[in-house]
N, C-alpha and C positions, 0 to 999 in steps of 0.2 A: 859716352856723351862728353861734350866739350867741358873744359875747366872754366869756361867763361861765365856759366850761369851763377855760381856763387858770387862772382865779382859784380854781375849785374844786380843781383839781389842786394848786395851791400850798398851799391849805388842808389838803388830805389829807396833805401832806408835813410838817406840823407839828401838834403837839397843839393842841386847841382852847384859845383864850385866854379867860379869864373875862370881860374887858370886851367888850361888844358881841356881837351874835348871830353865830354862825358862818355861812358861806355855805350857803344852803339847797339841797339836792338835791331836785328836784321829782318828784312822782309824779302819775299821772293822776287827774283829778277829773271829776265829772259835768258835762255841758254844762248851762248854765242854760236855763230854760224860755223866757226871752225872747231866746234867741240869734238872730242873723241873720247875713247875709252879711258885711257890713263896717260896720254901723251904728255910732251914736255912743254908746249907753248902756254903762255899765260891765258887764262880763260875767265870770263865774267861769271861770277857765282851769284847765288840767290841773295847775297848780302847787298847786291848793287856795287860790289867791289871786285877788282881784278885780283886774283891770287898772284902775289908778286913772285917773280922768279928771283933767283939769287941776285942780290945787289939791287933789285928793283924796289922802288917805293910803291905803297898802295895808292890806287886812285879809285874814285867812286863813280858809279853811274846811278841813275834813278829812273826806272822804267815808267813811273807815273809822274815824274816831275818832282817827287818828294826827296828832300835832302836826307842824308843819314841822321842829322840832328833831329829832324822831325820824326823819323822812325823810332828814335829813342823814347818818344813820349807815349807810345801805344800802351805798353803795360802800365806805365806810371799813370796814364789817364784813367785806365780801368780801375786801378786800385784807389786813386784819389776820388773818383766818383763814388766808389763803394764806401769809402771812408766818410764822405760828406753825407750820403744817404743815411748811414748808420748813426752819425752824429745827430741828424735831425730826429731820427727815431728815439734816440736816447735822451734828447731834450724833453720829450713828452713822457718818456718811460725810463727814468734814471737808472733803475735796477736792471734794465735789459742789456744783456751782452750775449749774442748768439755764440753757440759752440758748434764747431765742426769736428766730428769724430771720423777718424780714418782707421779702418781695419786693415792691417798690413801683415801679410804672411811672408816673412823673409826680411833680409836686411837691405835697405836702400837708403842710406843716410843722406844722399844728395837730395832725393825726392822729399825726405822729411824736412831738410833745410829749406827747400823751396816753399813747401807748404807753410812751415812755421814762420818764415820771414814775411811772406806775403800776408798771412793772417795777422801777424803782429802789426804790420804797417797799416792794415785796414782797421784795426781795432777789434779783431775777433779773438775769441779763445779757440784753441785747437787741442784735441787730445788724440794721441796715437794708441791704438790697441794693437800691440805687436804680438803676433802668433808665430810659432815655428814654421819654417818653410814647407814642412811636410804635413801641415794641418789638413784635416779631411773636410769634405763638403759639409758634413754635419756640424763640425766644430765652427766653421765659418758662419753657418746659418744660426747657430746658437748665439754667437756674439751679435749678429745682426738683430735678432729678436730682442736681445737685451737693450740695445741702443734704440730700437724702435719705440720701446716703452719708457725711455728716459726723457722726461719732459724738459730737462736742461739742455738736451742736444737738439739742434734745429737742422742739422745737415749730416749726411752719412755718405762716405765715399769708400771705395774698395781699392786696395793696392795688393792684388793677389795674382798668382800665375794664371796664364790664359786658360789652362785646362780646367780651372775651377770656376770659370765664368759660365756656369750652366744656367738654364732658365730657372731652375729651382732656387739657386743662390740669388740671382738678380731680382727675381720677383718676391724674395723674402723681404726686400727693402720696402719700407713705407714710401709710397710715391711722393708724399709731401716732404720727405727728408732726402729724396734721391737727387742730390745736387749734380750728379753726373748724367742724369737723364737716361738711365739704362733700363728702367722697368718698362714692362709692356704698356702700362697706363700712360706714362710720360711719352713714350714713343708714339702710342696711338693718338694722343692729343696733338702731337706735332704733325703727324701725317694728316690728321683731320683739319688742320689749319688753326688749332687753338694754342699757338705757341705762347701766348700771353698767360695761359692757364697752366703751363707745364714747365719743366726744366729741360733745357736743350743741352745736348752733349757739349761740354766746354771744348773738347778737341775739334769737333766738327765746326763749332762756332768760330774757333780760332783760325781755322783754315779760311773760312769766308772773310773774316776780318782782315787777315794778312793780305789776301788777294785784293780786296777792295781798297785797302789803305795804301797799297803799292801802285794804285792807279789802274788795275786790271778791270775792264768792263766785262761783266759776266754774261750779259744778255746775248743770247745766241751762240755762246761758246760751246765747243764740244769738250765735255769733261770726261776723263777716264779715271775711275777710282780702282786702283790695283791692290789686291791683297787685303782688302778690308773685310771685316767680318761683323756679324751681329749688329749691335746697337750703333756702332760707329758707321758701318756701311749704310744702314737705314737713315741715320741722321744726315750724313753727307749727301746722299741722293735727294732727300727731301729739301734740304736747304738750297742746294744748287738749282733744283727745279723751281723753287720759289723765286730765284733770281733770273729765271728765263733761260737757263742753260739746258743743253741736251746732255743728259748724264747717262753713263753706262758704267756698270760695276763688273769687274772681271778678276779672276784669280791668276796667279803667276804661271800656273801650268796649263792654262788654256791655249789651244792650238793657234787661235787667231790673235794671240797677244801682240806679235810684231806688227801686224797690219793695223791693229787698233791703236797701238802707240804712235804709229805714223800719222793716223788721222786726227789725233787729239790735239786740241789747243792747250789744254791744261791737264797735267797728270798729277794725281794725288796718290802717294804711296802709303798704303795702310799697314804694310808689314815689310820686314827686311827683304831686299832684293836677293834672290838666289845668285850664286856665283856664275851659273851658266847663262844668265841673261845679260847680254852686253848693253852698255849704255848707248851704243850707237843706234839701237832700235828707237831711241827717243829723237825725234826730229829736231834739228836746230831751230831755235826760236820758240820752242815749247816751254811754257811756264811749268816748272816742276816744284811740287811742295811735298815735303816729307813729314809724315806723322807716324813713321814706322817705329819710333820709340813707343812702346806700349804704355801709354800714359796711365791707364787704369792700373796696370800691374806694377808699374815702376821698373820694368825690366827692359834693358836695351836689347833690341833684336840682335841675333848672333850671325847676321849675314855679313856681307863684305864690309871691310873698314871704310871709313869715310873717303879715303883717298881714291878708292875704286870708283867712286861716283864722279870723279873728275871735277870736284868742286861745284857741281850743279845743285847738290841737294844738301840741305841742313835741317836737322830736326829741332835744334834748340829753340828756334823762334816759336814753333807750335807749342812745345812743352811749356815754356814760360808763360805765353799768353793764355794757354788753356788753364794753367794754374791760377792765373789772375781772374779768368772768367768763372772759374769754379768759386772763387771768393765772391764774385758778383752774384752768382746764384745763391750763395749762402746768405747774403744780405737780403736778397729777395725772399728767401725762405723765412728769415726772421721777420720781415715786414708782413708777410702773409700770416705768420703765426700771431703776431700782435693784433692784426686786423681780426683774426678769429676770436681773440680774447675780448675784443671790444664788443659793445652792444651790436647785436645783429638780430634780425628777425629769424626765429628758429625755422628750419625746414622740417617741421613736425608732420609726421604722417598720422593724422587723426583717425580714430576708429569710427566707423559709421554706425549710427543707431537706426533701428527700425522699430519705433515705439508701437506697442500693441494697446488695444482698448477692448475690454478693461485692462488696466495695468496689472501685470502679473506680480507675484510676490517678489520681494527683494532678492531672495536667494535664486529664484528662477532667472531673473534679469541678470544677476551677476554671473551665473554659470552659462548663460546664453551668449556672453561676449568673450571672445578669445583675446587676452591681453597681448601686447607686444612683448617681445623679449626685453628684459630690463636693460641689457647692455645696449640694445638699439635705442631705447628711450634715452639712456644716459648720453650716448653720442649725439643724438638730436638736440639735446639742450646744452651741449657744449662741455660736458664732462670728459676728461681724458681717461684712457683705459686704466691707468694706474691710480685713478682717483676713486674707483669703485671696488667694492668687495661683494661679489654676487652670492646671493642666498637662493638657490633654486633657479626658477625661470623668471619669476616676477617680482623679486625683491632684491635690493642691494643696499649696502651701507656706503655712505659717501665719506671719504677721508677729509679731515680738516685741512689738509694741505691745499685744497682748492681755494681757501680763503687767502693764503699767501700768494698764490698765482694770480688771483683776481683783485688784489688789494687796491690797485689803482683804478678799478672799474667803478663807475658811478652806480649808486644804488637805484633800484626801481622804486615804484610807488608802494606804499605800505598801507594795507587796508585791514581793518578789524571788523569781524562780524560779531555782533552782540545781539541781545534780545530783550524783549519786555520781560517783566517778572514771570517766571515759568509757572505753568499749570500742568496738571496730569495729562492734558490734551497734547502737549508738546508744541513747539514753535518751529522746529526744523532748522536750527542754526547750521548744523553740519551739512544738511541737504542744500541750503542756500550757498554755503561756502563752495561746495563742489559744483553746483549749477552755475555759479558766477564764473569760476575759472574755465569751465567747459565753454561757456558763452564767449569769454574773452579770447581764448586761444583757438578753439575749434570753429568759431563762427565769425569772429572779428579779426582773426589772425594777429592777435596781440600776445606777446610772451606773458605767461602768467603761471604762478605756482600756488598751490594750496598747501598750507602748513597746518596739520591736525595733530591732536593728542592721540597717543596710543590708549585704547580702552583697557580697563581692568577686566579680568575674568569674572570678578564678583558681579558687577552690574550686567555683564554679557550673559551670564547664566541666570540672572534674576529677571524681574519684571521689565526693567528698562531695555534689556537686549543690547545689541551691538551699537557701534558708533561710526559705521562706514557710510552714513548717508542713507538715502532710500529712493525707491522708484528708479528713474533714469538719471539720477545724480548720485552716483556711488563711487567709492574706491573699490577696485577689484584686484585680486580675488577677495571676496568678502570674508571667507573663512580664514584666510591667512592674515588679513588685517585685524580681525576681531580676536584671534587666538594668539599663539605664541609669537607671531611675527619673527623677529630675529633674536629673541631671548633677552631683550633689555630689562623687562620686569623681573625675569628670573635672576639676572645679574644683581639688580637692586635687592631682591630678596636675600641672595647669598651674602652680599656686603652688609646689609642691615643685620642679619642674624649672626654674622661673624663678630660684629661689634657688640651685640647683645651677649654673646658667649664670652667675649673678652672681659666684659664688665663683671659678670658673676664669677668667672674664673679668678679674676684679680682679687675680688673680695674674699673668696675661699682661701687663696694662697696667703693673703695678708693676715687672715685670722688663724692660720695654722702653722706659720713659719716664722723664724727669727729674721731680724733685719739682714744678718749676714747671708743666710740662705736665700732670701729674696734677691739680694744684690747679686749673688753668684748666678742665679737663674737669669737675671736681666742682663748682666754683663759677663757672659761666660768666657772661660779661657778657650782660645782657639789656637792650636799649635803653640801653646805655652804663652800666648799673648792675650791680654785683656784690653779691649778697645771700646770706646763709646761709639754708637752709631750717630748718624746725623740728627735723627729725631731726638735721641737722648741728649745730645749736646744742646739742642734747642730747649729741652726741659730744664737742664741745668741752668741755662741762661735765665729762663723764666723764674727759677727759684733763687736767682741771685748768686749762684755758685759759679765762679769764673775759673773753672779748672777743666783740663782736657785729659789728664792722666787718671785713669780709674783707681790707681793705687794710692793717690794722694788725698782722697776724700777722708774727712774725719768721720768718727762714728755717728756724730749728729747729722752730718751731711749725707752719709749713706742711708740713714733712716729717713731723712727728708726726701731723698731721691726715690727710694724703693717703695715708700708707702704713699698711696693716694688717699687713704682714709675715706673712702666713699661712704656716704650715709645712705644705706639701702632705702630709706623712706623717701629720698629725694630723686630716685632714679626715674627719669622721664623716657628713657629709651626702651621701646618695647620690641618684641619679636613680631615678624610679619609673615603673612601668607596671602597669596592672591586668590583666595576663595572665601566666599561668605560662609563662615562656620561660627554660628552664634555661641556654640559651646566652648569656644576658645577665647571668648571675650574676657573671661576672668578665670585664671588657673592658679595652681600652686606649683612652684618649681623647687627642685632641690630635695626631693623626698627619698632619693636613693641612698643606700648605705655609704657610697663613696663620697657623698657631699657632706657627711659628718654632721647632719642636723642643721645645716645652714640653708633653710628653706625660706621662701618668701612668696607673697602673692604677686602675680604678674598678669600679663594679658597678651593676646595676639591682636594686631591691627591688620587691616587690608594692606597689601604690599605697596600700593601706590600712595598710601598715606605717609610712608616713610619720608623723613626729611631728605634722605638721599635722592628721592625723586625730585623734590623741589630744587636741590642743588644741581642735579642734571639739567633741569629746565632753565636755570638761570646762569649757568657757567658759560664762559666764552672761549675756554681753552683747557687743555689737559692740565697745565700748571695751575690755572685758576681753580679747576675742580679739586685738585689735590689740596690746595690751600683751604678751600671751603669745607671739604671733608674733615680736615684737621681741626677746624674751628668749631665743629659741631659739639654742643654741650649735651652731655648725657646724664649728668647728675651734679650734685654738690658734695663737697667734702664736709667733714664734721665741723669745720669752722665757717661753713657757708660759702666757700669759694667754688667757682664752677670747675668741673672736671670735663675735659675734652677728649676727643678721639686721639689727638696728638699726645695727651698725657698718657693714654693707654698704649701708645706706640704702634697703633694699627693703621695709621693713615696710608702708608705705602701699600699695605695689603688691600685696603679698600679701593685704592686707585687702580691697582692691577685688575681687580675684579670688574671694574667699571671701564676699563680701557677701550673696549669695543662698544659698550653701550653709549659712549659719548658721541658716536658717529650717527648722524641722521639716517633714517631709513627711506629709501626711494621706492615709491609705488606709482600707480597711475589711476586715472578716472576711467569711467566707462567709455569716454571718447578719446582715451589715449593721451591725456594731458598730465603733466607731472604733479606728484604729490609727495611732500615730506611728512612722514609720520614719526614723531619723536617726542618722548616724554609724555607723562599723563598725570600731573599733579591735580589733586582735587581743588575745587574752587572755594572751599570754606576754610579748612586749616592750612591751605596753601593758596597759591595765586591763580590756579585754574587755567593755565595757558601752555601751549606747546613750547618747544625749546627756543631759546635765543639763538643758538647755533644754527638750527634749521632755517630760521628767518634770515639770518645774516647771509648764509650761503645762497638761499633762494634769491635774495635781493641782488646779489652779484650776478647770478646766472640769468635773470630776466633782463638785465640791462636797464639803462636809464628810462626807457619808455615802457618798460614792463611793469607787471603788478604782482605783488605777493599778498595773498589773502589768507589771514589766519583767524582763528576763532577763540573767543573767550567763554569760559563756562558760566552757566546760570544767566541771570539777567545783567543788564548794563550796570546796575547799582553794585553788583558784586564783581563779576568777571572783568568787565570793562574798567571799572575803577582800579582794580589791582593790576590790570594790564598797563594802565597809564602810570600809576604811582609806584609800582614795584618793577615790572618787567622793563618798561621803557627807561627807568632810572638805571637798571643794571646794564642794559644793552646800549644805551645812548641813541637808539633809533627814534625817529620822529614819525608818528603816524600821519597819513594824509587824509583818510576818509574813515568814517565809521558807518557800517551797514547795520541798521537796527531791524531785526526780524520780528514780525508780528503775524498773527493769524486772526481771522474774523472770529472764530469760535473761542480762542483764548481771550480775546477782548470781551466777548460776551460774558465769560466767567468773571472777569474783572468788573464788569458792569452789573453784577448781581445775579448772574445765572446760577442754576442749581448745581450742587456738587457733582463731581464726576468720579466714578470708581473704575479702575482698570478692569477690562474684561466684560463690563456691563454695557449694553447698548446705550447710545447717547439719547438724551431726552430731546423732545421736539424743538426746544429753544435753540439747540445747536445745529439742527438739521433743516430748519425752516427760517425764512427771512424774519429778522427782528431788529429793525433799525434802531429802536430805542436802547436795547441792550448794547448794541455796538457803540452807539454814541456815548453811553454812560461809561463803557469800558475804556474808551479812548483816553480817559484821564491818565491811565497808567502809561500808555504810549507817549502822551505829551510830557509826563514827568521824566521818562527815560530820555527823551529828546533834550529836555532842559539839563539833565545830568551831563549828557555828552557836551553840551555847549559850555559847561563849566571849564572844559579842557581846551576849548578853542578849535575843535576839529569839526569840519562839516559832516553832517549826518544825512545819509540816504536811507529812507525806510523801504524795506523789502517786504511786501505783503505776500506771504506764502499762501497761494490760492488752493482751496479744496473744492471738490465738485459740488458741494452743497452751498457754497458762497454765491450770493446773487450780485448782479452788476451794481445795484443800488448800495449794497453793503460795502463792496470794494471801493466804489467811488467816494463814499462817505469817509472811509478810513484814510484814503489818500488825501482828500481835501483837508481833513482835520490835522493830519500830520504836517502838511505844508504850512497851515496856519500857525502851528506850534513852533515853526522855525526850521523844519527839515529842508535841506537843499532840494530834495525831490522825494517822491513816494511812488513806487512802481509795483504793480502786481506781477507775480512771478509764477511760471508754469513748468519749471524744470522737472518737478517730480513726475509729471506725466509725459513730457516730450524731450527731456534732456536740456543741453545748453541752449538750444534754439528758443526755449521758453524763458530764458533769462537775458536775452540780448538787450532788451530795453533797460534792465537793471545794469548791465555791463556798460552801456553807453552813459547812463546817469553817473555811475561811479567814475568813469573816465573824465567826464566833465567836471565833477566835483573835485577830483584829484588835481585838475589843472589850476584850481584856485590856491592861493597861498595859505599854507597851514599856519595857524596862530597858536600852536600847541603850547600848553603850560601845565605845570603840575598843580595839584590841588593845595598842597601844603609844602612848607620847608621842613626837611627832615631834622633840622637843628632845633626846632621848637620842642618843648617838653612832650612826652608820650601822651599825657592826658589831653593836651590841647590838640594833638593830631587825631586822637580818637573822637574828640568832640567835633572837630571840623567835618570828619566823614559822616558822623551821625546826623549832624544838622544840615550840611550842604547837600549830601547825597540822599540820605534816607528820609529827611524831612522831620527828624526828631526835635522835640523841644529842648531836651538836654540829655545828659548821660547820668547814670548812677553807678558808682563803683562799689563793689563789695569790699569788706576789709581785706580779704585775701587778695583781691585784684590790686588794691592800693599798695599792699605790702610787696607784691611782685614788681609793680612798677618802680617802687622805691629801690628794690634790690637791683633790678636791671639797670636803672640809672646809675646807681653807685658802682656797678661793675663795668660801666662804660658802654652800655648798649642802648643808651637813650636816643641816639641819632639814627636808629634804623627806621625804615618805613613800616607802616601798619598794614596787617593783613587780617581783616575782620572775619571771624568765624561765626556766622549767623545763618538762620534759616534762609533758604533761597526762595521760599514760596510767598514771601511778602516783603515789602519795603521795611516793615517793622520787624520786631522780634517774635511776633505772633503769626504763625503760618496761616491762620484762617482769615486774617485781615487783608482782603484783596483791594484792588484799586489803588488809591493813594491815601494811606492812613495819615492822620494829622495829630499834633499835640500830644505825642506819646513820649514817655521817658524810656530811654534805651538802657536796660540793665547790663552791666558788665560783671559777670560772675567770677571770672578768672582771667589771668593774662599769662601767656606762655611765650617762649622765644625759640625761634629757629635761627640760631646764630650762624650756622654754616650757610644756610640758604640766604640769610640776611634780612630777616624781618621779625617783628613782634606780632603775635597773633592773640588779640583779646577774644575771649569766649562770650558771646552774647546769649544770655539765657542758657538753654541746652540745645545742641544741634548734633544729631547723629547721622543725618543723611549726607552723603558724599558724592560729588560728581565732578 
């Protein structure tokens, strides 16, 4: 190949200089009538120039009337246009910089220089993967598959030997990254006429461009493509036919070659000319274009040297323009990729329901629907292959890297599902949540995501049962949802109990060893060197010891560092198990001989009550989770100072155990719409909401016009209040709508209906029309609407309809809800018919979300702890005042002194009443709310006062 290409490239990289002509880019020209095989006379070449004989000056011709200076601009124009398009894309997406990867087998430094210089001029990044020349097909494919899954790379090209261009290799490329247009999918779209949806071969496109810009009219011309193969041959034929040309493809050894060359107006050489084929076979006046340099492989054909072509044929023009057009394809690829990242309506294949009457059991319905493969669902909602980790066929974890990729994406609408004060009859918040997203996505074609908590095995195997929804509004498969899922709760159990073990082990060692022995255990010699770890350096700083060399600590400093002096009576960190086992609620530990008489009373809690669960639900990154885990207070030392997980030196180990649990779990509803299942903190001692991370990822995936629907535990007075004051503070997210769930029969109970016992048939008050009971019970619904209004968020009431409800009862509830200030009140039938039964609710939620949210917090976290508790008690519960026990007051004073007074409040009280007395239904008034104790979850980031006694957890 000529030495001129690097010169042209250098010229492209700087503006034209006034003195002297710029380097000329050549375009095809007609062969002269006096042409011959290799004779001596001056001949007009494809440059539009005559090859000078000795002593002759060059002169130019222009077949299409274009001057040589105009021809110089072809490549520059392509690159400049690409650069301008890329600049416009980067104005809106500053972090976006497309990357072209080129897999190269062999050494072709010139092609590397061409690619590198043109990419740099356009503003692209380029990476070469250089393999040995003798690389096998399998090795090439392995590299292709790696690049396919690399989200940083937007285009992939191959520079390999021709014998490696098998269908298997070419079709290993992802079509959306195939900027050379060699895959069957891109070729198929081109042949079908969808050129705007595919990548066209840059070499074939360069041939057309050079011909047209040299003034050749292709309409009606006879085109002969000689020696081309595969994708280049197909692309050339297709493009010429689109221009109205009559195209024939032929190989060099074909018998009719000479006659076909005589008939052709334009000859395109797709491979080097064999020595035995004379140039005289090409008729004078025929336009000849050479792309015999194997552009994809980067190898110059080994046929006759250029002089044997009698100056008729030059391949440099095609090579350079094709390289520029490949850059243009790269920019198009980046633009398409960005468009895919922006909001778009999902092309979701929804699963069809065939509801039966009477409605079968939940497990029958769940098992009767075959879920989509989770990788298919992930692709439908815009997740990339390397952003999911698949667990079986129907579950996957989603990596947090998706947040970085979509950071410039606008969030969707944020909807919270809450409920009236719960009763044993159940309100169906989970069912409403699932029915609503099924209606939005499967029936209104709106992107939507449900975000739910993972259920604990304790309630699942108890009276309450699972939490996958019910009827024809469920998450499937039900068994996988309700049981182990992907092991997040087991990870929490392991981390929690590791920390519990570290506490008792540390106490034992401190009670049985000298300061020096403890110090040598904590900072051991490794290869003769003693060094502090990062977490130990942080502890030294906390203790005011500004030293980094372990050998320089004084005896007093060694003792201070090595001893935590934990007071066993202050330990608040308990062991956990995700099973209801009442015989572990109070135990004695340390009775073995090896514990040397250091026993104490302890207990097991349910796993999801661990503070680590609350940390998981409120964190927004792996680094933040590590910091929160380190801040968790597990006890006090004998001087009353808090002892943390960081002090014990186990924060890194806890984080490693939780590294997979932090990733949200992707599942689907009965109608094939996406669901995140992540975290499951209880709504009394914790805030009762699914994870911040699941909500944030879902809000990006649905796009600006989409909806994320999440659920709060218990009634609006507990779960919703904590969602707003704790979760929204942690996440910074602003809710758009609250959906308040109620049922006619639950309202009857709040209106004074008889008590209900699980498993006992309902009394007639609940199965027959009773307008008065419904009217009396609506006071609780009205109170919950008022609580919602304290936060400035519009509320839509969803009335979960049962077959025993009458039209008069349904209409009454909806009317009273609207009078109380609800934006709308809608009866829902998703339990019996699926998403179709909640379309009216979905429309009401969409309309409410279009209104401007005036969201505000209930209190300022900077006010004293007592004032924050009082505000919640009076404004939310309707209490007259609060009453603190001496122990509660002492704890508040201690937490304030320790610097925790500015944390939000997480009230732990009964969920069965607005007051502290479970039997007080409706809207209790004029009661004093007793605060028996106050505790702190410093890692999670809240103070939780205990109201009376509360053992139920949900």
